[in-house]
C-alpha positions as CSV (number, residue, x, y, z in Angstrom):
1,M,-65.6,58.9,-40.2
2,L,-66.3,59.2,-43.9
3,I,-62.9,61.6,-44.9
4,S,-60.7,58.9,-42.9
5,L,-62.1,56.2,-45.5
6,V,-62.0,58.1,-48.2
7,I,-58.2,59.2,-47.9
8,P,-56.6,55.7,-48.5
9,V,-58.9,55.5,-51.4
10,F,-57.0,58.1,-53.0
11,A,-53.7,57.0,-52.0
12,L,-54.4,53.6,-53.5
13,L,-55.3,55.5,-56.6
14,V,-52.2,57.6,-56.6
15,I,-49.9,54.7,-55.7
16,G,-52.0,53.0,-58.8
17,G,-51.1,55.8,-60.8
18,I,-47.9,56.2,-60.6
19,I,-47.3,52.4,-61.1
20,W,-49.4,52.4,-64.0
21,M,-46.7,55.4,-65.5
22,I,-44.0,53.0,-64.7
23,I,-45.3,49.7,-66.5
24,E,-46.6,52.2,-69.3
25,G,-42.5,53.4,-69.2
26,I,-41.0,49.9,-69.0
27,V,-43.4,48.9,-72.3
28,H,-42.6,51.9,-74.1
29,I,-38.5,51.1,-73.5
30,S,-39.5,47.4,-73.9
31,K,-40.7,47.7,-77.6
32,K,-36.9,48.8,-78.5
33,N,-35.2,45.5,-76.9
34,K,-34.8,42.5,-78.2
35,A,-34.3,40.7,-74.7
36,I,-37.6,42.3,-73.4
37,D,-39.6,40.9,-76.9
38,N,-38.1,37.2,-76.1
39,F,-39.3,37.5,-72.4
40,F,-43.0,38.4,-73.8
41,N,-42.6,35.6,-76.7
42,Q,-41.8,33.5,-73.5
43,V,-44.9,34.7,-71.2
44,N,-46.9,34.3,-73.9
45,K,-46.2,30.7,-73.9
46,V,-47.6,30.3,-70.7
47,S,-51.0,28.7,-70.8
48,E,-54.2,30.7,-70.0
49,T,-55.1,28.7,-66.8
50,Y,-51.6,29.6,-65.4
51,K,-52.6,33.6,-66.2
52,F,-56.0,33.2,-64.9
53,A,-54.9,31.8,-61.6
54,T,-52.3,34.3,-61.5
55,T,-54.3,37.3,-62.1
56,F,-57.1,35.8,-59.4
57,L,-54.3,35.3,-56.2
58,F,-53.3,38.9,-57.3
59,L,-57.0,40.0,-57.0
60,I,-57.3,38.4,-53.8
61,L,-54.1,39.8,-52.3
62,A,-54.9,43.2,-53.8
63,T,-58.4,43.2,-51.9
64,A,-57.2,41.9,-49.0
65,G,-54.7,44.7,-48.7
66,I,-57.5,47.5,-49.5
67,S,-59.6,45.8,-46.7
68,Q,-56.7,46.2,-44.0
69,F,-56.7,49.6,-44.7
70,Y,-60.7,50.0,-44.1
71,L,-60.2,48.1,-41.0
72,Y,-57.1,49.5,-39.5
73,Y,-59.0,53.1,-40.1
74,I,-62.3,51.6,-38.3
75,V,-60.2,49.9,-35.0
76,S,-58.1,52.8,-34.9
77,A,-61.4,55.0,-34.3
78,F,-63.2,52.7,-32.1
79,L,-60.1,52.4,-29.8
80,F,-60.1,56.0,-29.8
81,G,-63.2,56.7,-28.9
82,L,-63.3,53.8,-26.6
83,S,-60.3,55.5,-24.8
84,Y,-62.0,58.9,-24.5
85,L,-65.8,57.4,-23.5
86,P,-64.7,57.5,-20.1
87,L,-63.8,61.1,-20.2
88,A,-66.7,62.2,-21.9
89,L,-69.0,60.5,-19.1
90,Q,-67.0,62.5,-16.5
91,V,-67.5,65.8,-18.0
92,S,-70.6,68.0,-16.2
93,F,-72.9,69.8,-18.6
94,F,-74.5,71.6,-15.4
């Protein structure tokens, strides 16, 4: 049961690492690009309240996604156990 909870965490870490590498690559390339500099200047003009609200919304959605992984594995393990419970009760140990 514990391994089924650990695997999604490692999968999320790997996916997060890949996304982080992509973002770092884009930032490295964008340092040489004037159009991206203009975009960053426009982003910096956005008020801090909107930036905070966007970050908070992303945090809520990401947390909901992680909980879906856990709920999927917990519910599937429960249903697996529920489906094999009648078979386990029919087995005679004598």
